Backbone as XML, in Angstrom:
<?xml version="1.0"?>
<chain id="A" units="angstrom">
  <residue number="1" name="MET">
    <atom name="N" x="45.215" y="127.160" z="-106.207"/>
    <atom name="CA" x="44.017" y="128.399" z="-105.844"/>
    <atom name="C" x="44.747" y="129.922" z="-105.395"/>
  </residue>
  <residue number="2" name="VAL">
    <atom name="N" x="45.986" y="129.515" z="-104.479"/>
    <atom name="CA" x="46.583" y="130.845" z="-104.393"/>
    <atom name="C" x="47.181" y="131.459" z="-105.416"/>
  </residue>
  <residue number="3" name="LEU">
    <atom name="N" x="47.932" y="130.769" z="-106.306"/>
    <atom name="CA" x="48.502" y="131.201" z="-107.157"/>
    <atom name="C" x="47.727" y="131.798" z="-108.428"/>
  </residue>
  <residue number="4" name="GLN">
    <atom name="N" x="46.219" y="131.515" z="-108.497"/>
    <atom name="CA" x="45.472" y="132.512" z="-109.472"/>
    <atom name="C" x="45.191" y="133.307" z="-108.588"/>
  </residue>
  <residue number="5" name="LEU">
    <atom name="N" x="45.050" y="133.333" z="-107.563"/>
    <atom name="CA" x="44.693" y="134.543" z="-106.852"/>
    <atom name="C" x="45.817" y="135.538" z="-107.121"/>
  </residue>
  <residue number="6" name="ILE">
    <atom name="N" x="47.204" y="135.341" z="-107.143"/>
    <atom name="CA" x="48.300" y="136.083" z="-107.342"/>
    <atom name="C" x="48.279" y="136.569" z="-108.827"/>
  </residue>
  <residue number="7" name="LEU">
    <atom name="N" x="48.023" y="135.665" z="-109.620"/>
    <atom name="CA" x="47.942" y="136.079" z="-110.715"/>
    <atom name="C" x="46.855" y="137.140" z="-111.372"/>
  </residue>
  <residue number="8" name="ARG">
    <atom name="N" x="45.742" y="136.719" z="-110.631"/>
    <atom name="CA" x="44.890" y="137.941" z="-110.898"/>
    <atom name="C" x="44.982" y="139.103" z="-110.389"/>
  </residue>
  <residue number="9" name="TYR">
    <atom name="N" x="45.485" y="139.195" z="-109.034"/>
    <atom name="CA" x="46.007" y="140.491" z="-108.717"/>
    <atom name="C" x="46.767" y="141.150" z="-109.513"/>
  </residue>
  <residue number="10" name="LEU">
    <atom name="N" x="48.018" y="140.561" z="-109.854"/>
    <atom name="CA" x="49.368" y="141.210" z="-110.813"/>
    <atom name="C" x="48.385" y="141.516" z="-112.551"/>
  </residue>
  <residue number="11" name="ALA">
    <atom name="N" x="47.517" y="140.829" z="-112.768"/>
    <atom name="CA" x="46.718" y="141.099" z="-114.121"/>
    <atom name="C" x="46.061" y="142.574" z="-113.737"/>
  </residue>
  <residue number="12" name="ASN">
    <atom name="N" x="45.637" y="142.522" z="-112.643"/>
    <atom name="CA" x="44.407" y="143.803" z="-112.716"/>
    <atom name="C" x="45.424" y="144.637" z="-112.179"/>
  </residue>
  <residue number="13" name="ASN">
    <atom name="N" x="46.706" y="144.709" z="-111.678"/>
    <atom name="CA" x="47.567" y="145.736" z="-111.341"/>
    <atom name="C" x="47.937" y="146.595" z="-112.516"/>
  </residue>
  <residue number="14" name="GLU">
    <atom name="N" x="47.242" y="147.799" z="-112.808"/>
    <atom name="CA" x="47.312" y="148.584" z="-114.058"/>
    <atom name="C" x="48.668" y="149.541" z="-113.907"/>
  </residue>
  <residue number="15" name="GLN">
    <atom name="N" x="49.138" y="149.553" z="-113.134"/>
    <atom name="CA" x="50.651" y="150.170" z="-112.656"/>
    <atom name="C" x="51.219" y="149.248" z="-112.911"/>
  </residue>
  <residue number="16" name="LEU">
    <atom name="N" x="51.392" y="148.135" z="-112.563"/>
    <atom name="CA" x="52.477" y="146.997" z="-112.968"/>
    <atom name="C" x="52.492" y="146.871" z="-114.508"/>
  </residue>
  <residue number="17" name="ILE">
    <atom name="N" x="51.412" y="146.265" z="-115.010"/>
    <atom name="CA" x="51.282" y="146.208" z="-116.417"/>
    <atom name="C" x="52.008" y="147.047" z="-117.130"/>
  </residue>
  <residue number="18" name="GLN">
    <atom name="N" x="51.567" y="148.280" z="-116.640"/>
    <atom name="CA" x="52.327" y="149.768" z="-117.463"/>
    <atom name="C" x="53.673" y="149.398" z="-117.266"/>
  </residue>
  <residue number="19" name="ARG">
    <atom name="N" x="54.272" y="149.257" z="-116.069"/>
    <atom name="CA" x="55.722" y="149.217" z="-115.916"/>
    <atom name="C" x="56.599" y="148.305" z="-116.831"/>
  </residue>
  <residue number="20" name="LEU">
    <atom name="N" x="55.740" y="147.029" z="-116.948"/>
    <atom name="CA" x="56.204" y="145.815" z="-117.484"/>
    <atom name="C" x="56.161" y="146.342" z="-118.873"/>
  </residue>
  <residue number="21" name="ALA">
    <atom name="N" x="55.207" y="146.730" z="-119.581"/>
    <atom name="CA" x="55.090" y="146.878" z="-120.827"/>
    <atom name="C" x="56.077" y="148.134" z="-121.626"/>
  </residue>
  <residue number="22" name="ASP">
    <atom name="N" x="56.379" y="149.139" z="-120.518"/>
    <atom name="CA" x="57.683" y="150.331" z="-121.141"/>
    <atom name="C" x="59.177" y="149.570" z="-120.757"/>
  </residue>
  <residue number="23" name="SER">
    <atom name="N" x="59.353" y="148.216" z="-120.076"/>
    <atom name="CA" x="60.737" y="147.793" z="-119.733"/>
    <atom name="C" x="61.124" y="147.373" z="-121.143"/>
  </residue>
  <residue number="24" name="TYR">
    <atom name="N" x="62.363" y="147.520" z="-121.305"/>
    <atom name="CA" x="63.144" y="146.913" z="-122.493"/>
    <atom name="C" x="62.638" y="145.617" z="-122.732"/>
  </residue>
  <residue number="25" name="PRO">
    <atom name="N" x="63.314" y="144.593" z="-121.767"/>
    <atom name="CA" x="63.025" y="143.384" z="-121.935"/>
    <atom name="C" x="61.792" y="143.110" z="-122.643"/>
  </residue>
  <residue number="26" name="LEU">
    <atom name="N" x="60.568" y="143.325" z="-122.238"/>
    <atom name="CA" x="59.386" y="143.178" z="-122.869"/>
    <atom name="C" x="59.001" y="143.674" z="-124.099"/>
  </residue>
  <residue number="27" name="ARG">
    <atom name="N" x="59.443" y="144.843" z="-124.361"/>
    <atom name="CA" x="59.542" y="145.453" z="-125.821"/>
    <atom name="C" x="60.477" y="144.392" z="-126.578"/>
  </residue>
  <residue number="28" name="ARG">
    <atom name="N" x="61.764" y="144.420" z="-126.518"/>
    <atom name="CA" x="62.232" y="143.539" z="-126.900"/>
    <atom name="C" x="61.857" y="142.191" z="-127.358"/>
  </residue>
  <residue number="29" name="ALA">
    <atom name="N" x="61.373" y="141.521" z="-126.478"/>
    <atom name="CA" x="60.659" y="140.564" z="-126.684"/>
    <atom name="C" x="59.539" y="140.539" z="-127.431"/>
  </residue>
  <residue number="30" name="ALA">
    <atom name="N" x="59.028" y="141.239" z="-127.384"/>
    <atom name="CA" x="57.738" y="141.785" z="-128.801"/>
    <atom name="C" x="58.435" y="141.907" z="-130.074"/>
  </residue>
  <residue number="31" name="GLN">
    <atom name="N" x="59.240" y="142.689" z="-130.373"/>
    <atom name="CA" x="60.264" y="142.657" z="-131.319"/>
    <atom name="C" x="60.517" y="141.392" z="-131.897"/>
  </residue>
  <residue number="32" name="MET">
    <atom name="N" x="61.171" y="140.754" z="-131.134"/>
    <atom name="CA" x="61.390" y="139.571" z="-131.646"/>
    <atom name="C" x="60.597" y="138.381" z="-132.404"/>
  </residue>
  <residue number="33" name="VAL">
    <atom name="N" x="59.423" y="138.279" z="-131.367"/>
    <atom name="CA" x="58.225" y="137.703" z="-131.943"/>
    <atom name="C" x="57.737" y="138.166" z="-133.174"/>
  </residue>
  <residue number="34" name="LEU">
    <atom name="N" x="57.558" y="139.549" z="-133.442"/>
    <atom name="CA" x="57.197" y="139.699" z="-134.747"/>
    <atom name="C" x="57.881" y="139.700" z="-136.093"/>
  </residue>
  <residue number="35" name="SER">
    <atom name="N" x="59.073" y="139.865" z="-135.254"/>
    <atom name="CA" x="60.150" y="139.464" z="-136.230"/>
    <atom name="C" x="60.323" y="138.095" z="-136.612"/>
  </residue>
  <residue number="36" name="ALA">
    <atom name="N" x="60.074" y="137.220" z="-136.240"/>
    <atom name="CA" x="60.361" y="135.755" z="-136.505"/>
    <atom name="C" x="58.625" y="135.397" z="-137.312"/>
  </residue>
  <residue number="37" name="TYR">
    <atom name="N" x="58.007" y="136.055" z="-136.931"/>
    <atom name="CA" x="56.373" y="135.973" z="-137.328"/>
    <atom name="C" x="56.304" y="136.060" z="-138.742"/>
  </residue>
  <residue number="38" name="TYR">
    <atom name="N" x="56.882" y="137.471" z="-139.027"/>
    <atom name="CA" x="56.908" y="138.125" z="-140.175"/>
    <atom name="C" x="58.157" y="137.442" z="-141.172"/>
  </residue>
  <residue number="39" name="ARG">
    <atom name="N" x="58.998" y="136.847" z="-140.914"/>
    <atom name="CA" x="60.169" y="135.899" z="-141.624"/>
    <atom name="C" x="59.603" y="134.807" z="-141.833"/>
  </residue>
  <residue number="40" name="SER">
    <atom name="N" x="58.965" y="133.926" z="-140.905"/>
    <atom name="CA" x="58.354" y="132.727" z="-141.092"/>
    <atom name="C" x="57.331" y="132.680" z="-142.190"/>
  </residue>
  <residue number="41" name="ARG">
    <atom name="N" x="56.079" y="133.906" z="-141.902"/>
    <atom name="CA" x="55.088" y="133.943" z="-143.048"/>
    <atom name="C" x="56.012" y="134.367" z="-144.431"/>
  </residue>
  <residue number="42" name="SER">
    <atom name="N" x="57.014" y="135.088" z="-144.615"/>
    <atom name="CA" x="57.824" y="135.167" z="-145.996"/>
    <atom name="C" x="58.181" y="134.068" z="-146.454"/>
  </residue>
  <residue number="43" name="ILE">
    <atom name="N" x="58.772" y="133.359" z="-145.731"/>
    <atom name="CA" x="59.596" y="132.160" z="-146.255"/>
    <atom name="C" x="58.159" y="131.125" z="-146.250"/>
  </residue>
  <residue number="44" name="ALA">
    <atom name="N" x="57.421" y="130.883" z="-145.862"/>
    <atom name="CA" x="55.942" y="130.230" z="-146.220"/>
    <atom name="C" x="55.813" y="130.482" z="-147.377"/>
  </residue>
  <residue number="45" name="GLU">
    <atom name="N" x="55.272" y="132.260" z="-147.705"/>
    <atom name="CA" x="55.010" y="132.389" z="-149.109"/>
    <atom name="C" x="55.659" y="132.002" z="-150.122"/>
  </residue>
  <residue number="46" name="GLN">
    <atom name="N" x="57.236" y="132.097" z="-149.984"/>
    <atom name="CA" x="58.125" y="131.792" z="-150.855"/>
    <atom name="C" x="57.878" y="130.253" z="-151.333"/>
  </residue>
  <residue number="47" name="GLN">
    <atom name="N" x="58.049" y="129.589" z="-149.883"/>
    <atom name="CA" x="57.964" y="127.955" z="-150.327"/>
    <atom name="C" x="56.830" y="127.378" z="-150.941"/>
  </residue>
  <residue number="48" name="LYS">
    <atom name="N" x="55.694" y="128.518" z="-150.982"/>
    <atom name="CA" x="54.417" y="128.285" z="-151.243"/>
    <atom name="C" x="53.513" y="127.322" z="-150.667"/>
  </residue>
  <residue number="49" name="LEU">
    <atom name="N" x="53.604" y="127.500" z="-148.935"/>
    <atom name="CA" x="53.028" y="126.915" z="-147.997"/>
    <atom name="C" x="51.819" y="127.676" z="-147.697"/>
  </residue>
  <residue number="50" name="ILE">
    <atom name="N" x="51.695" y="128.619" z="-147.834"/>
    <atom name="CA" x="50.305" y="129.491" z="-147.928"/>
    <atom name="C" x="49.241" y="129.205" z="-148.894"/>
  </residue>
  <residue number="51" name="GLY">
    <atom name="N" x="48.063" y="128.826" z="-148.560"/>
    <atom name="CA" x="47.525" y="127.989" z="-149.080"/>
    <atom name="C" x="47.365" y="126.711" z="-149.474"/>
  </residue>
  <residue number="52" name="MET">
    <atom name="N" x="48.128" y="125.968" z="-148.825"/>
    <atom name="CA" x="48.326" y="124.467" z="-149.067"/>
    <atom name="C" x="47.294" y="123.783" z="-148.143"/>
  </residue>
  <residue number="53" name="SER">
    <atom name="N" x="47.055" y="122.414" z="-148.690"/>
    <atom name="CA" x="46.120" y="121.797" z="-147.899"/>
    <atom name="C" x="46.460" y="121.421" z="-146.684"/>
  </residue>
  <residue number="54" name="PRO">
    <atom name="N" x="46.133" y="120.973" z="-145.820"/>
    <atom name="CA" x="46.144" y="120.954" z="-144.317"/>
    <atom name="C" x="47.090" y="119.407" z="-144.621"/>
  </residue>
  <residue number="55" name="GLU">
    <atom name="N" x="46.348" y="118.488" z="-145.516"/>
    <atom name="CA" x="47.346" y="117.163" z="-145.432"/>
    <atom name="C" x="49.000" y="117.354" z="-146.126"/>
  </residue>
  <residue number="56" name="ARG">
    <atom name="N" x="48.960" y="118.311" z="-147.239"/>
    <atom name="CA" x="50.148" y="118.729" z="-147.613"/>
    <atom name="C" x="51.174" y="119.117" z="-146.884"/>
  </residue>
  <residue number="57" name="LEU">
    <atom name="N" x="50.745" y="120.134" z="-145.869"/>
    <atom name="CA" x="51.417" y="120.678" z="-145.151"/>
    <atom name="C" x="51.767" y="120.046" z="-143.991"/>
  </residue>
  <residue number="58" name="GLN">
    <atom name="N" x="51.134" y="118.996" z="-143.556"/>
    <atom name="CA" x="51.394" y="118.130" z="-142.602"/>
    <atom name="C" x="52.234" y="117.266" z="-143.199"/>
  </residue>
  <residue number="59" name="GLN">
    <atom name="N" x="52.322" y="116.798" z="-144.103"/>
    <atom name="CA" x="53.659" y="115.880" z="-144.937"/>
    <atom name="C" x="54.857" y="116.771" z="-144.758"/>
  </residue>
  <residue number="60" name="ALA">
    <atom name="N" x="54.751" y="117.892" z="-145.612"/>
    <atom name="CA" x="55.707" y="118.723" z="-145.483"/>
    <atom name="C" x="56.380" y="118.933" z="-144.380"/>
  </residue>
  <residue number="61" name="LEU">
    <atom name="N" x="55.682" y="119.179" z="-143.088"/>
    <atom name="CA" x="56.255" y="119.144" z="-141.828"/>
    <atom name="C" x="56.883" y="118.204" z="-141.373"/>
  </residue>
  <residue number="62" name="ARG">
    <atom name="N" x="56.325" y="117.066" z="-141.950"/>
    <atom name="CA" x="57.197" y="115.827" z="-141.389"/>
    <atom name="C" x="58.482" y="115.409" z="-142.042"/>
  </residue>
  <residue number="63" name="SER">
    <atom name="N" x="58.387" y="115.901" z="-143.271"/>
    <atom name="CA" x="59.292" y="115.667" z="-144.088"/>
    <atom name="C" x="60.924" y="116.703" z="-143.368"/>
  </residue>
  <residue number="64" name="PHE">
    <atom name="N" x="60.273" y="117.717" z="-143.151"/>
    <atom name="CA" x="61.198" y="118.650" z="-142.468"/>
    <atom name="C" x="61.698" y="118.231" z="-141.297"/>
  </residue>
  <residue number="65" name="LYS">
    <atom name="N" x="60.960" y="117.772" z="-140.262"/>
    <atom name="CA" x="61.066" y="117.259" z="-139.075"/>
    <atom name="C" x="61.982" y="116.007" z="-138.934"/>
  </residue>
  <residue number="66" name="SER">
    <atom name="N" x="62.060" y="115.170" z="-140.256"/>
    <atom name="CA" x="63.030" y="113.703" z="-140.420"/>
    <atom name="C" x="64.006" y="114.272" z="-140.890"/>
  </residue>
  <residue number="67" name="ASN">
    <atom name="N" x="64.422" y="115.552" z="-141.733"/>
    <atom name="CA" x="65.385" y="116.032" z="-142.264"/>
    <atom name="C" x="66.221" y="116.594" z="-141.288"/>
  </residue>
  <residue number="68" name="VAL">
    <atom name="N" x="65.759" y="117.524" z="-140.114"/>
    <atom name="CA" x="66.456" y="117.747" z="-138.924"/>
    <atom name="C" x="66.913" y="116.471" z="-138.295"/>
  </residue>
  <residue number="69" name="GLN">
    <atom name="N" x="65.977" y="115.684" z="-137.988"/>
    <atom name="CA" x="66.618" y="114.622" z="-137.242"/>
    <atom name="C" x="67.687" y="114.047" z="-137.741"/>
  </residue>
  <residue number="70" name="LYS">
    <atom name="N" x="67.472" y="113.825" z="-139.240"/>
    <atom name="CA" x="69.116" y="113.005" z="-139.784"/>
    <atom name="C" x="70.224" y="114.212" z="-139.716"/>
  </residue>
  <residue number="71" name="GLU">
    <atom name="N" x="69.831" y="115.030" z="-140.044"/>
    <atom name="CA" x="71.069" y="116.231" z="-139.724"/>
    <atom name="C" x="71.809" y="116.212" z="-138.197"/>
  </residue>
  <residue number="72" name="ILE">
    <atom name="N" x="70.900" y="116.155" z="-137.180"/>
    <atom name="CA" x="71.129" y="116.013" z="-135.971"/>
    <atom name="C" x="71.750" y="114.893" z="-135.887"/>
  </residue>
  <residue number="73" name="GLU">
    <atom name="N" x="71.700" y="113.770" z="-136.309"/>
    <atom name="CA" x="72.115" y="112.456" z="-135.942"/>
    <atom name="C" x="73.695" y="112.629" z="-136.711"/>
  </residue>
  <residue number="74" name="ASN">
    <atom name="N" x="73.538" y="113.135" z="-138.044"/>
    <atom name="CA" x="75.041" y="113.035" z="-138.521"/>
    <atom name="C" x="76.042" y="114.034" z="-138.002"/>
  </residue>
  <residue number="75" name="ALA">
    <atom name="N" x="75.396" y="115.049" z="-137.288"/>
    <atom name="CA" x="76.259" y="115.982" z="-136.470"/>
    <atom name="C" x="76.733" y="115.098" z="-135.317"/>
  </residue>
  <residue number="76" name="LYS">
    <atom name="N" x="76.071" y="114.423" z="-134.731"/>
    <atom name="CA" x="76.472" y="113.855" z="-133.522"/>
    <atom name="C" x="77.938" y="112.529" z="-133.974"/>
  </residue>
  <residue number="77" name="ASN">
    <atom name="N" x="77.196" y="112.011" z="-135.172"/>
    <atom name="CA" x="78.339" y="111.345" z="-135.584"/>
    <atom name="C" x="79.588" y="111.872" z="-135.916"/>
  </residue>
  <residue number="78" name="ASP">
    <atom name="N" x="79.371" y="112.753" z="-136.703"/>
    <atom name="CA" x="80.481" y="113.856" z="-136.781"/>
    <atom name="C" x="81.607" y="114.034" z="-135.494"/>
  </residue>
  <residue number="79" name="LEU">
    <atom name="N" x="80.766" y="114.255" z="-134.682"/>
    <atom name="CA" x="81.611" y="115.052" z="-133.456"/>
    <atom name="C" x="82.200" y="113.711" z="-132.718"/>
  </residue>
  <residue number="80" name="GLY">
    <atom name="N" x="81.345" y="112.539" z="-132.867"/>
    <atom name="CA" x="81.690" y="111.614" z="-132.012"/>
    <atom name="C" x="83.042" y="110.749" z="-132.869"/>
  </residue>
  <residue number="81" name="LYS">
    <atom name="N" x="83.336" y="111.268" z="-134.141"/>
    <atom name="CA" x="84.336" y="110.378" z="-135.017"/>
    <atom name="C" x="85.618" y="111.501" z="-134.823"/>
  </residue>
  <residue number="82" name="LYS">
    <atom name="N" x="85.051" y="113.061" z="-134.346"/>
    <atom name="CA" x="86.616" y="113.501" z="-133.933"/>
    <atom name="C" x="87.583" y="113.388" z="-132.805"/>
  </residue>
  <residue number="83" name="LYS">
    <atom name="N" x="86.606" y="112.712" z="-131.454"/>
    <atom name="CA" x="87.053" y="112.620" z="-130.243"/>
    <atom name="C" x="87.820" y="111.605" z="-130.487"/>
  </residue>
</chain>
């Protein structure tokens, strides 16, 4: 309850919001988010993921997740062998 009041006060404080919006860390974070969005969109278009059926997209994501997990396990095993 108290947290909601504090957040509401901060959200309605126009001067604070403006100072935050003008700050370098928030501007840089916004730039990074947009950059990641456009890069992922470009990659999705190149891989023909845009316009894909939901089932096909889920299958592709499961396959990607599985491949990432296998690579992580392989990396762990390689590190274990080096010790």
